[in-house]
C-alpha positions, 0 to 999 in steps of 0.5 A, a space after each residue: 697100306 699107308 692108311 693101315 700103317 697110320 691107323 696102327 700108329 694112332 692106335 699105339 698107346 703113348 710112352 710111359 714114364 715110371 715114377 719110382 718112389 720104392 726106396 723111400 719108406 722113412 725120413 725127410 724124403 718121405 715129405 719131399 715125395 709126398 709134396 711131389 705126389 701131391 702135384 704131379 697128377 695136377 700137371 698135363 703130360 702131353 704124349 705120356 702116360 704116368 705110372 707109380 711104384 710105391 713102397 709096400 710099407 711106411 707112409 707112402 705105401 698108403 698114398 691115395 694115387 689118383 690113377 688107375 690101379 693098373 698104373 701102380 705097383 707096390 715094391 716088397 721091402 724084404 731084400 730077397 723079395 725085392 730082388 725077385 720082384 725087380 727082375 720079374 714082376 717089374 720087367 713085365 710091367 715095364 714092357 707091358 706098359 711101353 715105359 721108356 723113362 724111369 724117374 727115381 726120386 731118391 734111390 739108386 735106380 731100377 734095373 732097366 733095358 737099353 730102351 729105357 732112360 733112367 733118371 736118378 735122384 740121389 740122396 745117399 751121402 753114405 756112399 761118398 764119405 769114406 773118411 766119415 767118423 761114422 765108420 769109426 763108431 759103426 760095429 764092424 759087422 754093421 760096417 761090412 753089411 753097409 759097404 756091401 750095400 754101398 757097392 750095389 748102390 754104386 753099380 746101379 748108379 753107373 747104369 743111370 743115364 742121368 743122376 741128380 743130386 741137391 748140392 755141388 758137395 754131393 755132385 763132386 763126391 758122388 762123381 769122384 767116389 762112384 767113378 762118374 763123369 761130372 757132366 753126367 751129375 746134375 745139380 738140382 736143389 731141393 725145395 721147401 716142404 709145403 707142409 711147414 708154414 712161416 709164422 711169427 714165433 712167440 716163445 711161451 716158455 722163456 725158462 726152458 729151451 726146447 731142442 728139437 731132433 727130427 730124425 730116427 735113431 740111425 747111428 749117423 744121426 748121432 742121437 746116442 750122444 745126447 744122454 752125455 750131452 744132458 748130463 753135461 748141461 745138468 752139471 753146468 747148472 741148467 737142470 730144468 731149463 732145456 728139453 730134448 724133443 725127439 722124433 723117435 721111441 724111448 727104447 732108442 736111447 734106453 741103454 744110453 739113459 739107463 741109470 741117468 734119471 735126472 738126464 732122462 727127465 729132460 727127454 720128450 720122445 714123440 715117436 715118428 711124426 707124420 709128414 702132414 703133422 710136422 708143423 706141430 713139433 716146429 710149433 714147440 721148438 726153439 732150436 732145430 739140432 742136426 748132429 748127423 755125420 751124413 746128409 745130402 741136403 737135410 729137409 730139416 734145414 729148409 723147414 727150420 728156415 721156413 719155421 723161423 727156428 734157429 739151427 745148430 748143426 754138425 760142422 761138416 762140409 755139406 752143412 756148411 755149404 747148405 746152412 752158411 751163416 744161418 746156423 750154429 756149428 758143433 763137432 757131433 762127436 764132442 759131447 763138451 762142445 755140443 753142450 757148450 753150444 746148447 748152453 749158449 742158446 739156454 743162456 741167451 747168448 746166441 743171436 737168434 734173429 741173425 740166424 733166422 734172418 739169414 736162413 730166410 735169405 737162403 730159403 728165398 734163393 730156393 725154387 718152390 715145390 711147383 717150380 721144381 716139379 715143372 723143371 723135372 716135368 720138362 726134363 722127363 718129357 724131353 726124354 720121352 720125346 727122344 730129346 735126351 735126358 736134360 733140357 
């Protein structure tokens, strides 16, 4: 009987770890996810089998996973189809493969039974900034939809065993606004992308400053302020001496630019930039601008530090904590102030070398992608071994 029991135990497959990327379709999270996916299969995972849940659209949907097709799923993006998928197909997949740990890289987590440990990386500042000006400028119907979505995300987070955030600002805010114990929310700073390299910068065009905006046109990014900013700069006498290089389509600001041909001439719309091509736009940039009302830890900050590009960012608590003295700050809803800050760059009144040097110091304080992935690996293996959800 003992031999039969031992044989049965030996035949049981190793527990499974499910890596959940289903909520990452666009934005800086895609690049972090790609870096993580590049490193996961290269590591040893003793006593565990790996499974992956990817979105059915976006850059990650086409990632060439080096695991059997039976170890991967694609999650529908349509809301009702996703809800059905999570309650049926996904639960069957979890049971069938003996998955005992789910690691959501960024999201709100997945539904799971009590026998499964859930570790969730949170990058949803929208759930913990009720006082943000973002809400004042959002149409009321969109605001209602967003608040409903936020409530659902908070419920998911309450079901997680461990939550990972990237800054102490997010730790405090997530704990306070989601009703979580601080001890349940762990700070694990991000790592700079491997797709951006640090290289000496030579400005080829000394007569024109290129301001780079790496974001979509979501309302909280405040790109809709730029046409008015461009007009202010033109009125200040620097027409032709600045360019707005933007990673979205021209249709995003068509109505705001309508009737302003001189301002429109200063915009260069590139559309979405693939993560592996991100270096190309940094090579063209003189200043990286982030006017967002809401961020957890923008990938752009780290990219700019690495690419030797100075920063102009929103004067918000998250940016102040992350960027410190490596950035120039502005109120993203004060068009005159934004234009004044940009004018200082155009007229050479900003100590670029100081900003870049301070950015390098902050970059050096961050772990590499390899070190960060190793820490996550150790934590997940301890979960598989039944030692808890953090080590």
